C-alpha positions in Angstrom: -42.4 -22.3 -32.5 -45.2 -21.2 -35.0 -43.4 -19.1 -37.6 -44.3 -15.8 -37.8 -46.7 -14.5 -40.9 -45.9 -12.0 -42.8 -47.5 -9.6 -45.3 -47.0 -8.4 -48.6 -48.3 -4.8 -50.0 -50.2 -4.9 -53.4 -49.2 -2.8 -55.6 -51.5 0.6 -56.9 -52.0 -1.1 -60.4 -52.8 -4.3 -58.8 -55.9 -3.2 -56.9 -58.6 -3.8 -58.9 -57.8 -7.6 -59.1 -56.9 -8.1 -55.5 -60.6 -7.2 -54.6 -62.2 -9.4 -57.3 -59.5 -12.4 -57.3 -61.0 -12.5 -53.1 -64.2 -11.6 -53.5 -65.9 -12.1 -56.7 -69.2 -10.0 -57.6 -69.0 -9.8 -53.5 -66.3 -6.7 -53.7 -68.1 -3.4 -53.2 -70.7 -5.3 -50.4 -67.5 -6.5 -48.5 -65.8 -3.1 -49.2 -69.0 -0.8 -48.1 -69.6 -3.2 -44.6 -65.7 -2.7 -44.0 -65.9 0.9 -44.3 -69.1 1.6 -42.7 -68.1 -0.8 -39.7 -64.9 1.2 -39.2 -66.9 4.3 -39.2 -69.2 2.9 -36.7 -66.9 1.9 -34.0 -64.3 4.4 -34.4 -65.4 8.5 -34.6 -62.4 9.8 -35.4 -62.7 7.7 -39.3 -63.4 10.3 -42.2 -62.2 7.6 -44.6 -58.7 7.4 -46.1 -56.5 5.5 -48.2 -56.8 1.8 -47.8 -53.6 -0.7 -48.5 -54.4 -4.5 -49.4 -52.0 -6.9 -48.8 -51.5 -10.9 -49.0 -50.5 -12.9 -46.2 -48.2 -15.3 -46.2 -50.3 -18.3 -44.3 -52.5 -17.4 -48.0 -54.7 -14.9 -46.0 -55.5 -11.0 -47.0 -56.1 -8.0 -45.5 -57.4 -4.3 -46.0 -56.2 -2.2 -43.8 -54.8 1.7 -43.3 -51.5 2.5 -42.3 -51.5 4.9 -39.8 -50.2 4.3 -35.9 -52.0 7.3 -34.6 -54.0 6.0 -31.4 -58.2 6.0 -32.0 -60.5 5.0 -29.6 -63.3 2.2 -30.2 -66.2 1.5 -29.1 -68.1 -1.2 -30.3 -71.6 -1.3 -28.9 -72.5 -4.8 -29.3 -69.9 -6.4 -26.7 -69.6 -3.3 -24.9 -66.0 -2.8 -25.9 -63.9 0.4 -25.6 -60.5 1.0 -25.8 -57.7 2.9 -27.8 -56.1 0.9 -30.1 -53.9 2.8 -33.3 -56.0 3.1 -36.7 -54.2 0.6 -38.2 -55.4 -2.4 -35.4 -58.7 -0.6 -35.3 -58.8 -1.3 -39.4 -57.5 -4.6 -39.5 -60.1 -4.9 -36.4 -63.2 -3.9 -38.8 -61.7 -5.8 -41.6 -62.1 -9.0 -39.5 -65.8 -8.1 -38.9 -66.1 -7.9 -42.7 -64.7 -11.2 -43.3 -66.7 -12.8 -40.5 -70.1 -10.9 -42.2 -69.7 -12.0 -45.2 -68.7 -15.8 -43.5 -72.0 -15.9 -42.3 -73.1 -16.5 -46.2 -71.7 -19.9 -45.8 -68.8 -18.8 -49.0 -66.3 -20.7 -47.3 -63.0 -18.5 -48.7 -64.6 -16.1 -46.3 -64.2 -18.3 -43.3 -60.9 -19.5 -44.3 -60.2 -15.5 -44.8 -61.4 -15.0 -41.6 -59.2 -17.3 -39.6 -55.9 -16.7 -41.9 -56.3 -12.4 -40.4 -57.6 -13.7 -37.1 -54.4 -15.9 -36.9 -52.1 -12.9 -38.2 -53.8 -10.2 -35.7 -52.7 -12.9 -33.0 -49.2 -11.7 -33.1 -50.1 -8.2 -33.8 -48.8 -5.7 -30.2 -52.4 -4.8 -30.0 -53.8 -8.4 -30.2 -55.5 -8.1 -26.7 -57.4 -4.8 -27.4 -58.4 -6.0 -31.2 -59.5 -9.8 -29.9 -61.5 -8.0 -27.4 -63.5 -5.3 -30.0 -64.4 -8.6 -32.1 -65.6 -11.1 -29.1 
């Protein structure tokens, strides 16, 4: 049996270091893509405070810690369903990492798969998976 992947929340004072450590000069672009993607797939998203996490498998994520159910619609793959805002923001984070990986950035490719492996253990994995495929 595979060991569960855990999260470690980044303290408030370390958030800027987190972004530059993982994205360097592309930090703002990745962040804007992430927020824009959630806005695109989730009508109820109107901004919010995103938490940053390191994953025990070496990955990382940014998400909203909100268990409110929301409707998610991804036009590009015809997905339509309901998941928590937290899972919707993880879905958007997977999209953002995938977008960054398209630049050939090896770190983004690894981060995508690390987050993918974390998401697989979540209760809403089937919804997340359907939304990203």
